[in-house]
C-alpha positions in Angstrom: 37.7 -230.2 14.0 40.3 -232.7 13.2 43.6 -230.8 12.9 46.6 -233.2 12.9 49.5 -232.5 10.8 52.9 -234.1 11.6 55.2 -237.0 11.2 58.3 -235.5 9.7 60.0 -238.9 10.2 63.4 -238.8 8.5 63.1 -242.7 8.3 60.1 -244.9 7.6 58.6 -245.7 11.0 55.9 -248.3 11.7 53.4 -248.3 14.7 53.1 -251.5 16.8 49.9 -252.3 14.8 51.9 -252.3 11.6 50.8 -249.0 10.0 53.3 -246.5 8.6 53.5 -243.8 11.4 52.7 -240.7 9.2 49.7 -242.5 7.8 48.5 -243.5 11.3 48.9 -240.0 12.7 47.4 -237.9 9.8 44.8 -240.3 8.4 43.9 -243.3 10.5 43.9 -241.6 13.8 41.6 -238.7 12.9 39.1 -240.9 10.9 39.0 -243.3 13.9 38.3 -240.5 16.1 35.6 -239.2 13.8 33.9 -242.7 13.6 34.0 -242.9 17.4 32.3 -239.5 17.8 29.5 -240.0 15.1 26.9 -241.4 17.5 27.3 -238.2 19.5 26.8 -235.7 16.6 23.5 -234.1 16.4 21.9 -232.8 13.2 23.5 -229.6 12.1 26.9 -230.7 13.6 30.0 -230.0 11.7 33.0 -232.1 10.9 36.0 -230.2 9.5 39.0 -232.4 8.4 42.2 -230.3 8.1 44.2 -231.7 5.1 46.8 -230.2 3.1 47.3 -229.3 -0.5 50.2 -231.6 -0.2 47.7 -234.4 -1.2 48.4 -233.3 -4.8 51.9 -234.7 -4.6 50.8 -238.2 -4.3 50.5 -239.6 -7.8 49.0 -243.0 -8.9 47.1 -245.4 -6.8 46.0 -243.7 -3.5 46.2 -247.0 -1.7 49.8 -247.6 -2.7 52.5 -246.2 -0.4 55.1 -244.0 -2.0 57.7 -246.0 -3.9 60.6 -244.3 -2.0 60.0 -243.2 1.4 60.4 -239.5 2.3 58.6 -237.6 5.1 56.8 -235.3 2.5 55.8 -238.3 0.2 54.4 -240.1 3.3 52.6 -236.9 4.5 51.1 -236.4 1.1 49.9 -240.0 0.9 48.2 -239.7 4.4 46.5 -236.4 3.5 45.2 -237.7 0.3 43.5 -240.7 2.0 42.2 -238.4 4.6 40.7 -236.2 2.0 39.1 -239.2 0.2 37.6 -240.6 3.5 36.3 -237.2 4.4 34.4 -236.9 1.0 32.9 -240.4 1.7 31.7 -239.3 5.1 30.1 -236.2 3.6 28.0 -238.3 1.2 27.1 -240.8 4.1 25.8 -237.9 6.4 24.5 -235.7 3.6 21.4 -233.8 5.0 22.3 -234.1 8.5 25.9 -233.2 9.5 28.0 -230.8 7.4 31.4 -232.4 6.5 34.1 -230.5 4.8 37.9 -230.6 4.2 40.3 -227.6 4.3 43.8 -226.8 3.6 44.7 -224.1 6.2 47.9 -223.1 4.3 51.2 -222.7 5.9 51.7 -221.4 9.4 54.9 -220.9 11.4 54.2 -223.7 14.0 56.3 -226.3 15.8 55.2 -228.7 13.2 56.3 -226.7 10.4 59.5 -225.8 12.1 60.3 -229.5 12.2 60.3 -229.7 8.4 64.2 -229.6 8.1 66.4 -230.4 5.2 66.8 -233.9 6.9 63.1 -234.6 6.8 62.6 -233.0 3.4 65.8 -233.8 1.5 64.5 -232.4 -1.9 64.2 -228.8 -0.2 67.7 -228.7 0.9 68.7 -226.3 -2.0 65.7 -223.9 -1.5 65.6 -224.2 2.2 66.4 -220.5 3.0 63.6 -219.5 0.7 61.0 -222.0 2.2 61.9 -220.7 5.7 61.4 -217.1 4.7 58.0 -217.8 3.3 57.0 -220.1 6.2 57.9 -217.4 8.8 55.6 -214.9 7.2 52.6 -217.2 7.7 50.7 -216.8 10.9 48.7 -219.4 12.9 45.9 -216.8 13.1 45.6 -216.5 9.4 45.8 -220.3 8.9 42.9 -220.7 11.4 40.5 -218.4 9.6 39.0 -220.8 7.0 38.8 -223.9 9.3 37.1 -221.8 12.0 34.6 -220.4 9.6 33.8 -223.9 8.3 33.2 -225.0 12.0 30.8 -222.2 12.6 28.9 -221.9 9.5 26.8 -224.3 7.3 28.7 -223.7 4.0 27.4 -226.9 2.4 28.9 -230.3 2.6 31.4 -232.4 0.7 33.7 -229.6 -0.2 37.4 -229.0 -0.2 38.3 -225.5 0.8 41.7 -223.7 0.2 43.2 -221.4 2.7 41.8 -218.4 1.1 38.2 -219.6 2.0 37.3 -220.8 -1.7 35.8 -224.1 -2.4 37.8 -226.0 -4.9 36.8 -228.6 -7.4 38.9 -231.8 -6.8 40.7 -233.5 -9.7 38.4 -236.0 -11.5 40.2 -239.1 -10.1 39.5 -237.9 -6.5 35.8 -237.4 -7.1 35.2 -241.1 -7.6 32.7 -242.2 -4.9 34.1 -245.9 -5.0 37.6 -244.5 -4.3 36.3 -242.3 -1.5 34.5 -245.1 0.1 37.5 -247.5 -0.1 39.5 -244.7 1.9 36.8 -244.6 4.5 36.5 -248.4 4.8 40.3 -248.8 4.9 40.5 -246.5 8.0 37.6 -248.4 9.5 39.4 -251.7 9.1 42.6 -250.3 10.4 40.8 -248.9 13.5 40.1 -252.5 14.6 43.8 -253.3 14.9 44.5 -250.5 17.3 45.8 -251.9 20.6 45.3 -250.1 23.9 
């Protein structure tokens, strides 16, 4: 299970390899780890990629960075590419390893607590309401669907919402060519990682 969510950088930050840091943390890193572990996975194994419904906030070309940097825009971009790459992997491993993506929903975790008005300027006016909703969300509830996917063969190549239901992705995200580009982009980026 790849459960990485973070990178509420107030300003655009770049890794020493030249990748935007939120993209590296939420997309490139988990896909690189998955690629490295593939030879060790036996048939009937499971890959669960934890994404976020925030992917829907990224409009336009999935391979174009947000025009104006905000922490949320960078996060949405990274989670979109992660989702696309996961769908590509599901097709590649179809019939052997079960691969799905899941939005666990909101949970009151340290990562969520870091989403301050400075990190998400657009939320500054609704911040009290956002905090009230977030505080009611438990990590245990957010873990239910990802855990179920890790333990049961619920099919492959699906995106699940936090309530446990498989969702149909928008047409533009079901394009196998686009999904494969996301997988290949992460594979190429992995070759630039310096130890």
